C-alpha positions in Angstrom: 15.6 -19.6 0.9 15.5 -18.8 4.6 17.2 -15.6 5.9 17.8 -14.1 9.3 14.9 -13.6 11.7 12.7 -10.5 11.0 11.3 -8.3 13.8 7.6 -9.0 14.8 6.4 -6.5 17.4 3.1 -8.3 17.8 4.5 -11.8 18.5 4.3 -11.8 22.3 0.9 -10.2 22.4 -0.4 -12.6 19.7 0.7 -15.5 21.7 -0.9 -14.2 24.9 -4.3 -13.6 23.3 -6.2 -12.7 20.2 -6.1 -8.9 20.7 -3.8 -6.1 21.8 -5.3 -2.9 23.2 -3.7 0.2 21.8 -4.5 3.9 22.2 -4.9 5.9 19.0 -5.8 9.6 19.2 -7.1 9.1 22.7 -9.3 6.1 21.8 -8.6 2.6 23.1 -8.8 0.3 20.1 -8.6 -3.5 20.3 -6.2 -4.8 17.6 -7.2 -8.2 16.2 -3.9 -10.1 15.8 -4.3 -13.7 14.6 -4.6 -14.6 11.0 -7.8 -16.6 11.2 -9.5 -13.9 13.3 -8.4 -11.1 11.1 -9.7 -12.8 8.0 -13.0 -13.6 9.7 -13.3 -10.0 10.8 -12.6 -8.6 7.3 -15.6 -10.6 6.0 -18.0 -9.5 8.8 -18.9 -6.1 7.5 -22.2 -6.0 9.4 -20.6 -6.3 12.8 -17.4 -4.4 11.9 -18.4 -1.7 9.5 -16.5 0.3 7.0 -19.3 2.8 6.7 -17.3 5.3 8.7 -16.1 8.4 6.9 -12.5 9.4 7.9 -12.3 6.6 10.5 -11.2 3.6 8.4 -7.5 4.7 8.4 -5.8 4.5 11.7 -4.9 7.3 12.8 -8.2 8.8 11.5 -8.1 11.6 8.9 -10.9 14.1 9.9 -8.3 16.9 9.9 -6.9 16.2 6.5 -9.8 15.7 4.1 -13.4 16.8 3.7 -14.8 13.8 1.8 -15.5 10.1 2.4 -12.9 7.9 0.5 -14.6 5.7 -2.0 -15.1 2.8 -2.2 -13.2 1.8 1.0 -15.4 3.7 3.5 -18.6 2.0 2.5 -20.2 -1.4 3.0 -21.9 -3.7 0.5 -24.0 -3.3 -1.6 -22.9 0.3 -2.1 -19.2 -0.7 -1.9 -19.6 -3.2 -4.8 -21.4 -0.7 -7.0 -18.9 2.1 -6.3 -15.9 -0.3 -6.9 -17.2 -1.2 -10.3 -17.0 2.4 -11.4 -13.2 2.6 -11.1 -12.2 -1.0 -11.4 -11.4 -0.7 -15.2 -8.6 1.7 -14.4 -7.0 -0.5 -11.8 -7.3 -3.6 -14.1 -5.0 -1.7 -16.5 -2.1 -3.0 -14.6 -2.7 -6.4 -16.2 -2.8 -5.1 -19.7 0.2 -5.6 -22.0 0.4 -1.9 -22.9 0.8 -0.8 -19.3 3.1 -3.6 -18.4 5.4 -2.5 -21.3 5.3 1.1 -20.0 6.3 0.0 -16.4 9.1 -2.2 -17.8 10.5 0.8 -19.8 10.2 3.1 -16.8 12.0 0.8 -14.4 14.6 -0.1 -16.9 15.4 3.5 -17.4 15.5 4.4 -13.7 17.9 1.5 -13.0 20.0 2.4 -16.1 20.4 5.9 -14.7 20.9 4.8 -11.1 23.7 2.4 -12.0 25.7 5.2 -13.5 25.7 7.2 -10.3 28.0 6.9 -7.4 25.0 6.8 -5.1 21.3 7.3 -5.1 18.8 7.9 -2.3 16.1 5.3 -3.0 13.0 6.7 -1.2 12.9 10.1 -2.8 15.1 9.8 -5.9 13.9 6.4 -7.1 10.7 5.1 -5.4 8.7 8.3 -5.3 9.3 9.0 -9.1 8.7 5.4 -9.9 5.3 5.3 -8.0 4.3 8.7 -9.4 5.1 8.0 -13.0 3.6 4.5 -12.9 0.4 6.0 -11.5 0.0 8.2 -14.6 -0.1 5.0 -16.7 -2.7 3.5 -14.5 -4.9 6.6 -14.6 -4.2 7.2 -18.3 -3.1 10.8 -17.8 0.0 12.5 -19.3 3.3 11.4 -17.6 4.1 15.1 -17.0 1.4 15.1 -14.2 3.9 13.0 -12.2 6.1 16.1 -11.6 3.3 17.5 -9.4 2.8 14.3 -7.6 6.5 13.8 -6.9 6.4 17.0 -4.9 3.9 15.5 -2.5 6.6 13.3 -1.0 5.9 9.8 0.5 2.4 10.6 1.8 0.1 13.4 0.9 -1.3 13.7 4.5 1.3 12.2 6.9 4.4 13.9 5.7 5.1 17.6 6.4 2.1 20.0 6.6 -0.5 17.3 6.3 -3.6 19.5 6.7 -2.3 22.1 4.2 -1.3 19.3 1.8 -4.8 17.7 2.1 -6.4 21.0 1.2 -4.0 21.5 -1.7 -4.9 18.0 -3.0 -8.6 18.9 -3.1 -7.8 22.1 -5.0 -5.7 20.1 -7.5 -8.5 17.5 -7.9 -11.2 20.1 -8.3 -9.2 21.7 -11.1 -8.8 18.4 -12.8 -12.5 17.6 -12.6 -13.5 21.0 -13.9 -11.3 20.6 -16.9 -12.4 17.0 -17.5 -16.1 18.0 -17.3 -15.5 20.7 -20.0 -13.4 18.5 -22.3 -13.7 14.8 -21.4 -11.1 12.3 -22.6 -10.2 8.7 -21.8 -8.5 9.4 -18.4 -9.5 8.7 -14.8 -10.8 12.2 -14.1 -12.9 12.3 -17.2 -14.3 8.8 -16.4 -15.5 10.0 -13.0 -17.2 13.1 -14.4 -19.1 10.9 -16.8 -19.8 8.0 -14.4 -23.2 7.2 -12.9 -24.2 5.6 -9.6 -27.7 4.1 -9.3 -29.0 6.0 -12.3 -27.5 9.5 -11.5 -24.3 11.2 -12.1 -21.7 11.2 -9.4 -21.6 14.2 -7.1 -18.4 16.2 -6.9 -17.8 14.8 -3.4 -18.1 11.3 -4.7 -15.6 12.1 -7.5 -13.2 13.6 -4.9 -13.7 10.5 -2.6 -12.5 8.2 -5.4 -9.5 10.4 -6.3 -8.6 11.1 -2.7 -8.2 7.4 -2.0 -6.3 6.9 -5.3 -3.7 9.5 -4.4 -3.4 9.0 -0.7 -4.3 5.3 -0.1 -1.6 3.4 -2.0 1.2 6.0 -2.3 3.4 5.3 0.7 2.7 1.5 0.6 4.3 1.2 -2.9 7.1 3.5 -2.1 8.0 1.6 1.1 7.7 -1.7 -0.8 10.3 -0.6 -3.4 12.7 0.8 -0.7 12.3 -2.3 1.5 13.0 -4.6 -1.4 16.2 -2.8 -2.5 17.3 -2.5 1.1 16.7 -6.2 1.7 18.8 -7.1 -1.4 21.6 -4.8 -0.1 21.6 -6.7 3.2 21.2 -10.1 1.5 23.1 -10.3 -1.8 22.3 -14.0 -2.0 18.7 -13.1 -2.7 19.4 -11.5 -6.0 21.6 -14.5 -7.0 18.8 -16.8 -6.0 16.4 -15.1 -8.3 18.9 -14.8 -11.1 19.4 -18.6 -11.0 15.7 -19.0 -11.9 13.7 -15.9 -12.7 10.5 -17.9 -12.3 11.1 -17.6 -8.6 10.2 -13.9 -8.8 6.5 -14.4 -8.5 6.7 -16.2 -5.2 9.4 -13.8 -4.0 7.1 -10.9 -4.5 4.3 -12.4 -2.4 6.8 -13.2 0.3 8.1 -9.6 0.3 4.5 -8.3 0.6 3.9 -10.7 3.5 7.0 -9.8 5.4 6.8 -6.0 4.9 3.0 -5.7 5.0 3.3 -2.0 4.3 -0.1 -1.1 5.8 0.1 -2.3 9.4 -3.7 -2.3 10.0 -7.0 -0.8 9.0 -10.0 0.3 11.1 -13.5 -0.9 11.4 -16.4 0.7 13.4 -18.9 -1.2 15.5 -22.5 0.2 14.9 -23.6 -1.1 18.3 -21.8 -2.1 21.4 -19.9 -5.3 20.5 -17.8 -7.9 22.3 -14.6 -8.3 20.2 -12.6 -11.3 21.6 -13.4 -10.2 25.2 -13.1 -6.5 24.7 -16.2 -4.3 24.9 -16.3 -1.8 22.0 -18.9 1.0 22.5 -21.3 2.1 19.7 -19.2 3.8 17.0 -16.0 2.5 18.6 -13.2 1.3 16.5 -11.5 -2.1 16.0 -8.2 -2.6 14.2 -7.6 -5.5 11.7 -3.9 -6.0 12.1 -2.6 -7.3 8.8 1.0 -7.1 9.9 0.4 -9.4 12.9 -1.7 -11.8 10.9 1.0 -12.2 8.3 3.5 -13.2 11.0 1.1 -15.7 12.7 2.9 -19.0 13.4 -0.4 -20.8 13.1 -0.7 -19.7 9.5 3.0 -19.7 8.3 5.9 -22.0 8.9 8.8 -20.0 10.5 7.0 -16.7 9.8 10.0 -14.7 11.0 12.0 -16.0 8.1 12.0 -14.4 4.6 11.6 -17.4 2.3 11.6 -16.2 -1.3 10.2 -19.5 -2.5 7.5 -19.8 0.2 4.5 -21.6 -1.2 1.7 -21.7 -0.3 1.6 -18.1 1.1 -1.9 -17.1 2.3 -0.8 -13.6 3.3 -3.3 -10.8 3.6 -1.1 -7.8 2.9 -3.7 -6.5 0.5 -6.6 -7.1 2.9 -9.2 -9.7 2.7 -12.9 -10.0 2.0 -14.9 -7.5 -0.1 -12.4 -4.7 0.5 -9.5 -6.5 -1.1 -7.1 -3.8 -2.3 -8.0 -2.3 -5.7 -4.4 -1.4 -6.3 -3.0 -5.0 -5.7 -2.4 -5.7 -9.4 -0.6 -2.3 -9.7 1.7 -3.1 -6.7 2.4 -6.6 -8.0 3.3 -5.2 -11.4 5.8 -2.7 -10.0 7.5 -5.1 -7.6 7.6 -8.0 -10.1 9.1 -5.7 -12.8 11.6 -4.2 -10.4 13.0 -7.6 -9.5 13.0 -8.7 -13.1 15.0 -5.7 -14.2 17.4 -5.9 -11.2 18.1 -9.5 -12.1 19.1 -8.4 -15.6 21.0 -5.2 -14.7 22.2 -5.1 -11.1 25.1 -7.1 -9.8 24.9 -6.0 -6.2 23.5 -3.3 -4.0 25.7 -1.6 -1.4 24.0 0.3 1.4 25.8 3.5 2.2 23.3 5.0 4.6 19.9 4.1 6.0 17.3 5.4 8.3 14.5 2.9 9.0 10.9 3.9 9.0 9.6 3.2 12.5 5.9 3.4 13.3 5.7 4.3 16.9 2.5 3.8 18.8 1.5 3.5 22.4 1.6 -0.3 22.5 4.2 -1.1 19.8 7.1 0.1 17.6 7.1 -1.4 14.1 9.8 -1.0 11.5 8.5 -1.0 7.9 10.8 0.1 5.2 12.9 3.3 5.2 12.7 7.0 5.7 15.9 7.2 3.8 18.1 4.7 2.0 21.2 5.6 0.1 22.8 2.8 -2.0 25.3 2.2 -4.8 24.2 -0.1 -7.5 26.8 -2.4 -9.0 26.6 -3.3 -12.7 26.0 -6.9 -13.6 29.1 -8.4 -15.1 28.5 -9.8 -18.6 
């Protein structure tokens, strides 16, 4: 189901060459743009290393946290061993019990929203949805979500980021202290009891896992929810298309992830001076793996600028590629799939009343990805 063209800020640069040089925090970083090249780079962890505390995210996060995020800021074999510690929690998104919880949550949020004359989607719908669903994933009381909702769309990059980063570490230390004294079946308790290479995790390692969990996938899910509802508001035929055959929702989710690609790129560090597609990167210099550009590459996708909800095959890399494939991918897929399933059953139409796009402004590009604010009115589905 083609729709109107979607903006791709990397199109001209990608057609000129394999990289785009962009300055981030005073550092010239070559952004790898093409699908094939990005996938190859994601697998080459010896040349393009993730063993770089604070510098894997772009912009880097030295000012916001004091610990290495685990497992993302490590290389194999450490990465594989660290990942195995928390993977059971992230696999919960595939379990019937958690699926039922998310279905009930989203059904209730939509039932409430449809009764209101308007609702602001980012803060009144997507933030509570992401926060409450995360309590199910981590097996903690749903009441914890009330604290997390107050953190906004991103714990570091919204408002007083440095102060919020410090507050997050205080919060996490309190949770680990309590879990160590009275362990249960939750995420915090599991980390206090976990071992790595025959020893207990250090407190910094526990904080590294938790820091990534609360900061890494928060804004990406929030923006995915907002983008999806906004897209349906602009394209009412999309909801009708899915309602005609709800089996289309699976492919539609993958296409939404491809087009939105909520995380524009991720950093890698070169241990030694390295030639990256003609650009010389100094020792400890960074390279960007640009997922957003790769997912719009005309050599990998037919008419990539079109949103095709029935696109298949769809080799997108919105969740990364290689050993660092996103741990939270099943969780994100569950939320988006359930949102569309429930909207098909409950929502007749979406009217956009006001919107402020979220624009990522950098030295070499401006990229629109979701919304800073989106106010809509949900219409009930006629029966």
